[in-house]
C-alpha positions in Angstrom: 46.8 72.3 -73.2 46.6 75.2 -70.7 48.8 78.3 -71.1 49.5 81.0 -68.6 49.3 84.6 -69.6 53.1 85.0 -69.6 53.5 81.9 -71.9 50.9 83.2 -74.2 52.7 86.6 -74.5 56.1 85.0 -75.0 54.8 82.6 -77.7 53.0 85.4 -79.4 56.0 87.6 -79.4 58.1 84.9 -81.1 55.4 84.0 -83.6 54.5 87.5 -84.6 58.1 88.8 -84.7 59.0 85.8 -86.9 56.1 86.6 -89.2 57.1 90.4 -89.3 60.7 89.3 -90.2 59.4 87.1 -93.0 57.3 89.9 -94.4 59.9 92.6 -94.2 62.7 90.3 -95.6 60.6 89.3 -98.6 59.6 92.9 -99.3 63.0 94.4 -98.7 65.1 92.0 -100.7 64.7 88.3 -101.4 67.6 86.1 -100.1 70.0 85.8 -103.0 72.8 83.7 -101.4 72.9 80.6 -99.3 73.8 82.4 -96.0 71.0 84.9 -95.8 68.5 82.3 -96.8 69.7 79.9 -94.1 69.8 82.6 -91.5 66.2 83.7 -92.2 65.0 80.2 -92.3 66.6 79.3 -89.0 65.2 82.4 -87.4 61.7 81.3 -88.5 61.8 77.9 -86.9 61.1 79.1 -83.3 58.2 81.2 -84.7 56.8 78.1 -86.3 56.9 76.2 -83.0 55.4 79.0 -81.0 52.6 79.6 -83.5 51.8 75.9 -83.3 51.8 76.0 -79.5 49.4 78.9 -79.5 47.2 77.2 -82.1 46.9 73.9 -80.1 46.3 75.7 -76.8 42.7 76.3 -77.6 40.9 79.2 -76.0 42.7 80.9 -73.2 40.5 82.1 -70.3 41.4 83.9 -67.1 40.1 82.2 -64.0 36.5 82.7 -63.2 35.8 84.8 -60.2 32.6 83.6 -58.5 30.7 85.6 -55.9 27.8 84.1 -53.8 25.4 86.4 -52.1 22.8 84.8 -49.8 19.9 86.8 -48.5 17.8 85.3 -45.7 14.4 86.7 -44.9 14.0 86.9 -41.1 10.2 86.6 -41.1 10.0 83.5 -43.3 12.1 80.5 -44.3 13.0 81.8 -47.8 16.6 82.1 -48.9 17.7 83.8 -52.0 21.1 83.0 -53.5 22.8 85.1 -56.2 25.8 83.9 -58.1 28.0 86.3 -60.2 30.7 84.9 -62.5 33.3 86.9 -64.3 35.3 85.5 -67.2 37.7 87.1 -69.6 38.5 85.3 -72.9 42.0 86.1 -74.2 41.9 84.0 -77.3 38.8 83.2 -79.3 38.3 80.1 -81.4 38.8 82.1 -84.6 42.4 82.9 -83.6 43.3 79.3 -83.6 42.8 79.1 -87.3 44.8 82.3 -87.8 47.8 80.9 -85.8 47.6 77.6 -87.9 47.7 79.7 -91.1 50.7 81.7 -89.7 52.4 78.4 -88.8 51.8 76.9 -92.3 52.9 80.1 -94.1 56.2 80.1 -92.2 56.6 76.3 -92.6 56.1 76.4 -96.4 58.7 79.3 -96.6 61.3 77.4 -94.6 60.7 74.2 -96.7 61.0 76.1 -99.9 64.2 77.8 -98.8 65.8 74.5 -97.7 64.7 72.8 -101.0 66.1 75.6 -103.1 69.4 75.4 -101.1 69.6 71.7 -101.8 68.8 72.1 -105.5 71.3 74.9 -106.1 74.9 74.1 -106.4 
């Protein structure tokens, strides 16, 4: 799956902001009632989806710029060709595992919150 840079930034914004909300809400005060727990869990669902999309996107590269330089010697029939390629890697393969872990942490939290809401009366 190929992502553009804008998609990568938007998905990252949702995933990381959801993870930040999860960390701050757990440290600040755990959800005591049903309404705060539902609101926090619902806010995390787009973050789970975006973290999954980033994880399955693979490595993200900017297009390769290729330059060909051809030098011809006038006194002989020799031709030298030089090729220069430029590639920028935005997401390394290690970050795929990190985004999968972020997705699973948020998924486990949401499942735990919905299970506790169903068990409590």
